[in-house]
N, CA, C and O atoms as a Maestro MAE file, in Angstrom:
{
 s_m_m2io_version
 :::
 2.0.0
}

f_m_ct {
 s_m_title
 :::
 protein
 m_atom[224] {
  # First column is atom index #
  i_m_mmod_type
  r_m_x_coord
  r_m_y_coord
  r_m_z_coord
  i_m_residue_number
  s_m_chain_name
  s_m_pdb_residue_name
  s_m_pdb_atom_name
  i_m_atomic_number
  :::
  1 25 -25.333 13.027 14.506 1 A "MET " " N  " 7
  2 3 -23.742 14.254 14.001 1 A "MET " " CA " 6
  3 2 -22.868 13.160 14.936 1 A "MET " " C  " 6
  4 15 -21.706 13.236 14.539 1 A "MET " " O  " 8
  5 25 -22.959 12.276 15.909 2 A "ARG " " N  " 7
  6 3 -21.864 11.819 16.105 2 A "ARG " " CA " 6
  7 2 -21.451 10.941 15.794 2 A "ARG " " C  " 6
  8 15 -20.253 10.659 15.829 2 A "ARG " " O  " 8
  9 25 -22.452 10.181 15.353 3 A "LYS " " N  " 7
  10 3 -21.837 8.920 14.480 3 A "LYS " " CA " 6
  11 2 -21.421 9.655 12.475 3 A "LYS " " C  " 6
  12 15 -20.730 9.072 11.639 3 A "LYS " " O  " 8
  13 25 -21.929 10.613 12.354 4 A "ILE " " N  " 7
  14 3 -21.308 10.903 11.338 4 A "ILE " " CA " 6
  15 2 -19.802 11.423 11.499 4 A "ILE " " C  " 6
  16 15 -18.977 11.125 10.634 4 A "ILE " " O  " 8
  17 25 -19.462 12.161 12.552 5 A "LEU " " N  " 7
  18 3 -18.244 12.485 12.603 5 A "LEU " " CA " 6
  19 2 -17.388 10.982 13.027 5 A "LEU " " C  " 6
  20 15 -16.175 11.115 12.864 5 A "LEU " " O  " 8
  21 25 -17.699 9.945 13.408 6 A "HIS " " N  " 7
  22 3 -16.964 8.484 13.485 6 A "HIS " " CA " 6
  23 2 -16.671 7.851 12.593 6 A "HIS " " C  " 6
  24 15 -15.565 7.323 12.467 6 A "HIS " " O  " 8
  25 25 -17.708 7.760 11.694 7 A "LEU " " N  " 7
  26 3 -17.935 7.420 10.069 7 A "LEU " " CA " 6
  27 2 -16.911 8.030 8.920 7 A "LEU " " C  " 6
  28 15 -16.455 7.436 7.943 7 A "LEU " " O  " 8
  29 25 -16.691 9.397 9.338 8 A "THR " " N  " 7
  30 3 -15.822 10.481 8.434 8 A "THR " " CA " 6
  31 2 -14.181 10.058 9.300 8 A "THR " " C  " 6
  32 15 -13.056 9.845 8.849 8 A "THR " " O  " 8
  33 25 -14.624 10.074 10.408 9 A "ILE " " N  " 7
  34 3 -13.122 9.568 10.889 9 A "ILE " " CA " 6
  35 2 -12.509 8.393 10.265 9 A "ILE " " C  " 6
  36 15 -11.532 8.335 9.518 9 A "ILE " " O  " 8
  37 25 -13.232 7.513 10.691 10 A "VAL " " N  " 7
  38 3 -12.924 5.488 9.977 10 A "VAL " " CA " 6
  39 2 -12.496 5.935 8.433 10 A "VAL " " C  " 6
  40 15 -11.316 5.907 8.082 10 A "VAL " " O  " 8
  41 25 -13.490 6.320 7.611 11 A "CYS " " N  " 7
  42 3 -12.754 6.876 6.230 11 A "CYS " " CA " 6
  43 2 -11.802 7.049 5.693 11 A "CYS " " C  " 6
  44 15 -11.219 6.539 4.737 11 A "CYS " " O  " 8
  45 25 -11.514 8.414 6.866 12 A "VAL " " N  " 7
  46 3 -10.233 9.285 6.275 12 A "VAL " " CA " 6
  47 2 -8.518 8.105 6.596 12 A "VAL " " C  " 6
  48 15 -7.467 7.866 6.001 12 A "VAL " " O  " 8
  49 25 -9.263 7.669 8.008 13 A "VAL " " N  " 7
  50 3 -7.562 6.469 8.706 13 A "VAL " " CA " 6
  51 2 -7.973 5.768 7.336 13 A "VAL " " C  " 6
  52 15 -7.385 6.369 6.436 13 A "VAL " " O  " 8
  53 25 -8.631 4.892 6.902 14 A "SER " " N  " 7
  54 3 -9.178 3.841 5.984 14 A "SER " " CA " 6
  55 2 -8.401 4.331 4.969 14 A "SER " " C  " 6
  56 15 -7.321 3.758 4.821 14 A "SER " " O  " 8
  57 25 -8.658 5.238 4.230 15 A "ILE " " N  " 7
  58 3 -7.755 6.039 3.248 15 A "ILE " " CA " 6
  59 2 -6.186 6.272 3.382 15 A "ILE " " C  " 6
  60 15 -5.501 5.927 2.420 15 A "ILE " " O  " 8
  61 25 -5.440 6.934 4.703 16 A "PHE " " N  " 7
  62 3 -4.218 6.895 4.868 16 A "PHE " " CA " 6
  63 2 -3.707 5.295 4.196 16 A "PHE " " C  " 6
  64 15 -3.130 4.896 3.184 16 A "PHE " " O  " 8
  65 25 -4.441 4.578 5.707 17 A "LEU " " N  " 7
  66 3 -3.773 3.535 5.554 17 A "LEU " " CA " 6
  67 2 -3.963 2.535 4.091 17 A "LEU " " C  " 6
  68 15 -3.220 1.589 3.830 17 A "LEU " " O  " 8
  69 25 -4.630 2.795 3.598 18 A "MET " " N  " 7
  70 3 -4.254 1.657 2.495 18 A "MET " " CA " 6
  71 2 -3.387 3.103 1.057 18 A "MET " " C  " 6
  72 15 -2.969 2.419 0.123 18 A "MET " " O  " 8
  73 25 -3.185 4.188 0.854 19 A "GLY " " N  " 7
  74 3 -2.253 4.690 0.642 19 A "GLY " " CA " 6
  75 2 -0.717 4.114 1.194 19 A "GLY " " C  " 6
  76 15 0.309 4.220 0.523 19 A "GLY " " O  " 8
  77 25 -0.774 3.583 2.343 20 A "CYS " " N  " 7
  78 3 0.808 3.383 2.951 20 A "CYS " " CA " 6
  79 2 1.073 2.025 2.300 20 A "CYS " " C  " 6
  80 15 2.254 1.678 2.312 20 A "CYS " " O  " 8
  81 25 0.287 1.280 1.795 21 A "GLY " " N  " 7
  82 3 0.650 0.082 1.994 21 A "GLY " " CA " 6
  83 2 1.092 -0.334 0.208 21 A "GLY " " C  " 6
  84 15 1.179 -1.555 0.077 21 A "GLY " " O  " 8
  85 25 1.296 0.244 -0.764 22 A "ALA " " N  " 7
  86 3 2.277 0.672 -1.714 22 A "ALA " " CA " 6
  87 2 3.604 0.836 -1.064 22 A "ALA " " C  " 6
  88 15 4.420 -0.085 -1.101 22 A "ALA " " O  " 8
  89 25 3.931 2.292 -0.296 23 A "ASP " " N  " 7
  90 3 4.945 1.969 0.035 23 A "ASP " " CA " 6
  91 2 5.744 1.067 0.969 23 A "ASP " " C  " 6
  92 15 6.953 0.838 1.004 23 A "ASP " " O  " 8
  93 25 4.677 0.590 1.759 24 A "ALA " " N  " 7
  94 3 5.367 -0.622 2.966 24 A "ALA " " CA " 6
  95 2 5.650 -1.647 1.463 24 A "ALA " " C  " 6
  96 15 6.736 -2.226 1.473 24 A "ALA " " O  " 8
  97 25 4.927 -1.844 0.452 25 A "ALA " " N  " 7
  98 3 4.935 -3.202 -0.756 25 A "ALA " " CA " 6
  99 2 6.311 -2.650 -1.398 25 A "ALA " " C  " 6
  100 15 7.200 -3.494 -1.514 25 A "ALA " " O  " 8
  101 25 6.512 -1.721 -1.702 26 A "MET " " N  " 7
  102 3 7.956 -1.437 -2.370 26 A "MET " " CA " 6
  103 2 9.508 -1.304 -1.712 26 A "MET " " C  " 6
  104 15 10.612 -1.234 -2.252 26 A "MET " " O  " 8
  105 25 9.053 -1.301 -0.195 27 A "LYS " " N  " 7
  106 3 10.206 -1.568 0.426 27 A "LYS " " CA " 6
  107 2 10.292 -2.812 0.693 27 A "LYS " " C  " 6
  108 15 11.482 -3.089 0.843 27 A "LYS " " O  " 8
  109 25 9.451 -3.948 0.864 28 A "LYS " " N  " 7
  110 3 9.480 -5.291 0.926 28 A "LYS " " CA " 6
  111 2 10.394 -5.980 -0.130 28 A "LYS " " C  " 6
  112 15 11.341 -6.757 -0.004 28 A "LYS " " O  " 8
  113 25 9.527 -5.191 -1.674 29 A "GLY " " N  " 7
  114 3 10.251 -5.729 -2.836 29 A "GLY " " CA " 6
  115 2 11.952 -5.516 -2.642 29 A "GLY " " C  " 6
  116 15 12.773 -6.432 -2.700 29 A "GLY " " O  " 8
  117 25 12.251 -4.103 -2.404 30 A "ASP " " N  " 7
  118 3 13.884 -3.723 -2.414 30 A "ASP " " CA " 6
  119 2 14.684 -4.336 -1.195 30 A "ASP " " C  " 6
  120 15 15.868 -4.237 -0.873 30 A "ASP " " O  " 8
  121 25 13.407 -5.133 -0.522 31 A "LYS " " N  " 7
  122 3 14.707 -5.675 0.141 31 A "LYS " " CA " 6
  123 2 14.836 -6.958 0.067 31 A "LYS " " C  " 6
  124 15 15.816 -7.508 0.571 31 A "LYS " " O  " 8
  125 25 13.923 -7.610 -0.538 32 A "PHE " " N  " 7
  126 3 14.204 -9.103 -1.055 32 A "PHE " " CA " 6
  127 2 14.677 -9.001 -2.561 32 A "PHE " " C  " 6
  128 15 14.954 -9.995 -3.232 32 A "PHE " " O  " 8
  129 25 14.743 -7.648 -3.043 33 A "TYR " " N  " 7
  130 3 15.804 -7.520 -4.493 33 A "TYR " " CA " 6
  131 2 17.130 -7.356 -4.301 33 A "TYR " " C  " 6
  132 15 17.834 -7.156 -5.291 33 A "TYR " " O  " 8
  133 25 17.723 -7.411 -2.974 34 A "ALA " " N  " 7
  134 3 18.691 -6.900 -2.278 34 A "ALA " " CA " 6
  135 2 19.716 -8.602 -1.582 34 A "ALA " " C  " 6
  136 15 20.907 -8.886 -1.448 34 A "ALA " " O  " 8
  137 25 18.452 -9.285 -1.332 35 A "LEU " " N  " 7
  138 3 19.114 -10.097 -0.675 35 A "LEU " " CA " 6
  139 2 19.117 -11.525 -2.063 35 A "LEU " " C  " 6
  140 15 19.507 -12.671 -1.842 35 A "LEU " " O  " 8
  141 25 18.571 -11.009 -3.440 36 A "GLY " " N  " 7
  142 3 18.786 -11.912 -4.468 36 A "GLY " " CA " 6
  143 2 17.501 -12.945 -4.589 36 A "GLY " " C  " 6
  144 15 17.589 -13.973 -5.261 36 A "GLY " " O  " 8
  145 25 16.462 -12.628 -3.972 37 A "GLU " " N  " 7
  146 3 15.090 -13.352 -3.509 37 A "GLU " " CA " 6
  147 2 14.599 -12.792 -4.627 37 A "GLU " " C  " 6
  148 15 14.104 -11.746 -4.208 37 A "GLU " " O  " 8
  149 25 14.317 -12.859 -6.517 38 A "TYR " " N  " 7
  150 3 13.733 -11.670 -7.023 38 A "TYR " " CA " 6
  151 2 12.283 -12.450 -7.328 38 A "TYR " " C  " 6
  152 15 11.382 -11.703 -7.710 38 A "TYR " " O  " 8
  153 25 11.869 -14.289 -7.164 39 A "TYR " " N  " 7
  154 3 10.463 -14.477 -7.424 39 A "TYR " " CA " 6
  155 2 9.760 -13.402 -6.118 39 A "TYR " " C  " 6
  156 15 8.694 -12.873 -6.435 39 A "TYR " " O  " 8
  157 25 10.166 -13.159 -5.069 40 A "ASP " " N  " 7
  158 3 9.343 -12.601 -3.661 40 A "ASP " " CA " 6
  159 2 9.156 -11.364 -4.373 40 A "ASP " " C  " 6
  160 15 8.033 -10.943 -4.653 40 A "ASP " " O  " 8
  161 25 10.600 -10.562 -4.780 41 A "ALA " " N  " 7
  162 3 10.310 -9.344 -4.822 41 A "ALA " " CA " 6
  163 2 9.503 -8.589 -6.201 41 A "ALA " " C  " 6
  164 15 9.189 -7.400 -6.150 41 A "ALA " " O  " 8
  165 25 9.299 -9.213 -7.086 42 A "ALA " " N  " 7
  166 3 8.843 -9.351 -8.097 42 A "ALA " " CA " 6
  167 2 6.953 -9.351 -7.822 42 A "ALA " " C  " 6
  168 15 6.172 -8.582 -8.383 42 A "ALA " " O  " 8
  169 25 6.488 -10.713 -6.557 43 A "THR " " N  " 7
  170 3 5.705 -10.030 -5.842 43 A "THR " " CA " 6
  171 2 5.042 -9.575 -5.102 43 A "THR " " C  " 6
  172 15 3.860 -9.705 -4.784 43 A "THR " " O  " 8
  173 25 6.075 -8.836 -4.715 44 A "GLN " " N  " 7
  174 3 5.484 -7.416 -4.047 44 A "GLN " " CA " 6
  175 2 5.820 -6.549 -4.850 44 A "GLN " " C  " 6
  176 15 4.880 -5.764 -4.972 44 A "GLN " " O  " 8
  177 25 7.022 -6.147 -5.731 45 A "TYR " " N  " 7
  178 3 6.356 -5.313 -6.781 45 A "TYR " " CA " 6
  179 2 4.793 -4.976 -7.594 45 A "TYR " " C  " 6
  180 15 4.171 -4.000 -8.012 45 A "TYR " " O  " 8
  181 25 4.631 -6.597 -7.496 46 A "ARG " " N  " 7
  182 3 3.171 -6.241 -8.286 46 A "ARG " " CA " 6
  183 2 2.530 -5.865 -7.789 46 A "ARG " " C  " 6
  184 15 1.747 -5.073 -8.313 46 A "ARG " " O  " 8
  185 25 2.429 -6.259 -6.173 47 A "LYS " " N  " 7
  186 3 1.366 -5.824 -5.594 47 A "LYS " " CA " 6
  187 2 1.516 -4.509 -4.615 47 A "LYS " " C  " 6
  188 15 0.858 -4.425 -3.578 47 A "LYS " " O  " 8
  189 25 2.336 -3.606 -4.989 48 A "ALA " " N  " 7
  190 3 2.462 -1.928 -4.542 48 A "ALA " " CA " 6
  191 2 1.884 -1.361 -6.128 48 A "ALA " " C  " 6
  192 15 1.257 -0.304 -6.190 48 A "ALA " " O  " 8
  193 25 2.126 -2.054 -7.173 49 A "TYR " " N  " 7
  194 3 1.764 -1.552 -8.653 49 A "TYR " " CA " 6
  195 2 -0.010 -1.728 -8.789 49 A "TYR " " C  " 6
  196 15 -0.659 -1.113 -9.635 49 A "TYR " " O  " 8
  197 25 -0.370 -2.292 -8.196 50 A "SER " " N  " 7
  198 3 -1.812 -3.038 -8.329 50 A "SER " " CA " 6
  199 2 -2.549 -2.038 -6.964 50 A "SER " " C  " 6
  200 15 -3.761 -1.850 -6.855 50 A "SER " " O  " 8
  201 25 -1.481 -1.482 -6.003 51 A "GLN " " N  " 7
  202 3 -2.540 -0.249 -5.352 51 A "GLN " " CA " 6
  203 2 -1.910 1.147 -5.453 51 A "GLN " " C  " 6
  204 15 -2.022 2.123 -4.711 51 A "GLN " " O  " 8
  205 25 -1.306 0.983 -6.437 52 A "THR " " N  " 7
  206 3 -0.896 2.465 -6.955 52 A "THR " " CA " 6
  207 2 -2.186 3.198 -8.131 52 A "THR " " C  " 6
  208 15 -2.529 2.508 -9.091 52 A "THR " " O  " 8
  209 25 -2.680 4.314 -7.970 53 A "PRO " " N  " 7
  210 3 -3.873 5.003 -8.862 53 A "PRO " " CA " 6
  211 2 -2.908 5.185 -9.980 53 A "PRO " " C  " 6
  212 15 -1.738 5.417 -10.285 53 A "PRO " " O  " 8
  213 25 -4.605 4.839 -10.574 54 A "SER " " N  " 7
  214 3 -3.866 4.882 -12.672 54 A "SER " " CA " 6
  215 2 -3.478 5.973 -12.664 54 A "SER " " C  " 6
  216 15 -3.288 6.245 -11.479 54 A "SER " " O  " 8
  217 25 -3.211 6.872 -13.319 55 A "LYS " " N  " 7
  218 3 -2.630 8.102 -14.038 55 A "LYS " " CA " 6
  219 2 -3.491 8.382 -15.492 55 A "LYS " " C  " 6
  220 15 -3.753 7.454 -16.258 55 A "LYS " " O  " 8
  221 25 -3.776 9.391 -15.682 56 A "GLU " " N  " 7
  222 3 -4.797 9.500 -17.276 56 A "GLU " " CA " 6
  223 2 -3.885 10.303 -18.013 56 A "GLU " " C  " 6
  224 15 -4.151 10.639 -19.167 56 A "GLU " " O  " 8
  :::
 }
 m_bond[223] {
  # First column is bond index #
  i_m_from
  i_m_to
  i_m_order
  :::
  1 1 2 1
  2 2 3 1
  3 3 4 2
  4 3 5 1
  5 5 6 1
  6 6 7 1
  7 7 8 2
  8 7 9 1
  9 9 10 1
  10 10 11 1
  11 11 12 2
  12 11 13 1
  13 13 14 1
  14 14 15 1
  15 15 16 2
  16 15 17 1
  17 17 18 1
  18 18 19 1
  19 19 20 2
  20 19 21 1
  21 21 22 1
  22 22 23 1
  23 23 24 2
  24 23 25 1
  25 25 26 1
  26 26 27 1
  27 27 28 2
  28 27 29 1
  29 29 30 1
  30 30 31 1
  31 31 32 2
  32 31 33 1
  33 33 34 1
  34 34 35 1
  35 35 36 2
  36 35 37 1
  37 37 38 1
  38 38 39 1
  39 39 40 2
  40 39 41 1
  41 41 42 1
  42 42 43 1
  43 43 44 2
  44 43 45 1
  45 45 46 1
  46 46 47 1
  47 47 48 2
  48 47 49 1
  49 49 50 1
  50 50 51 1
  51 51 52 2
  52 51 53 1
  53 53 54 1
  54 54 55 1
  55 55 56 2
  56 55 57 1
  57 57 58 1
  58 58 59 1
  59 59 60 2
  60 59 61 1
  61 61 62 1
  62 62 63 1
  63 63 64 2
  64 63 65 1
  65 65 66 1
  66 66 67 1
  67 67 68 2
  68 67 69 1
  69 69 70 1
  70 70 71 1
  71 71 72 2
  72 71 73 1
  73 73 74 1
  74 74 75 1
  75 75 76 2
  76 75 77 1
  77 77 78 1
  78 78 79 1
  79 79 80 2
  80 79 81 1
  81 81 82 1
  82 82 83 1
  83 83 84 2
  84 83 85 1
  85 85 86 1
  86 86 87 1
  87 87 88 2
  88 87 89 1
  89 89 90 1
  90 90 91 1
  91 91 92 2
  92 91 93 1
  93 93 94 1
  94 94 95 1
  95 95 96 2
  96 95 97 1
  97 97 98 1
  98 98 99 1
  99 99 100 2
  100 99 101 1
  101 101 102 1
  102 102 103 1
  103 103 104 2
  104 103 105 1
  105 105 106 1
  106 106 107 1
  107 107 108 2
  108 107 109 1
  109 109 110 1
  110 110 111 1
  111 111 112 2
  112 111 113 1
  113 113 114 1
  114 114 115 1
  115 115 116 2
  116 115 117 1
  117 117 118 1
  118 118 119 1
  119 119 120 2
  120 119 121 1
  121 121 122 1
  122 122 123 1
  123 123 124 2
  124 123 125 1
  125 125 126 1
  126 126 127 1
  127 127 128 2
  128 127 129 1
  129 129 130 1
  130 130 131 1
  131 131 132 2
  132 131 133 1
  133 133 134 1
  134 134 135 1
  135 135 136 2
  136 135 137 1
  137 137 138 1
  138 138 139 1
  139 139 140 2
  140 139 141 1
  141 141 142 1
  142 142 143 1
  143 143 144 2
  144 143 145 1
  145 145 146 1
  146 146 147 1
  147 147 148 2
  148 147 149 1
  149 149 150 1
  150 150 151 1
  151 151 152 2
  152 151 153 1
  153 153 154 1
  154 154 155 1
  155 155 156 2
  156 155 157 1
  157 157 158 1
  158 158 159 1
  159 159 160 2
  160 159 161 1
  161 161 162 1
  162 162 163 1
  163 163 164 2
  164 163 165 1
  165 165 166 1
  166 166 167 1
  167 167 168 2
  168 167 169 1
  169 169 170 1
  170 170 171 1
  171 171 172 2
  172 171 173 1
  173 173 174 1
  174 174 175 1
  175 175 176 2
  176 175 177 1
  177 177 178 1
  178 178 179 1
  179 179 180 2
  180 179 181 1
  181 181 182 1
  182 182 183 1
  183 183 184 2
  184 183 185 1
  185 185 186 1
  186 186 187 1
  187 187 188 2
  188 187 189 1
  189 189 190 1
  190 190 191 1
  191 191 192 2
  192 191 193 1
  193 193 194 1
  194 194 195 1
  195 195 196 2
  196 195 197 1
  197 197 198 1
  198 198 199 1
  199 199 200 2
  200 199 201 1
  201 201 202 1
  202 202 203 1
  203 203 204 2
  204 203 205 1
  205 205 206 1
  206 206 207 1
  207 207 208 2
  208 207 209 1
  209 209 210 1
  210 210 211 1
  211 211 212 2
  212 211 213 1
  213 213 214 1
  214 214 215 1
  215 215 216 2
  216 215 217 1
  217 217 218 1
  218 218 219 1
  219 219 220 2
  220 219 221 1
  221 221 222 1
  222 222 223 1
  223 223 224 2
  :::
 }
}
């Protein structure tokens, strides 16, 4: 029973961390864009887009 609880907690935490990745990449992209580093901004935006779930 205890192993199932630990596994559930680990899964929930990992899902939350994956969701935060897109937001962090967007913020980095915005910073690069503001500095005029458009190539790095595009890379970060691409990373954020790939982590965003598709909508039907």
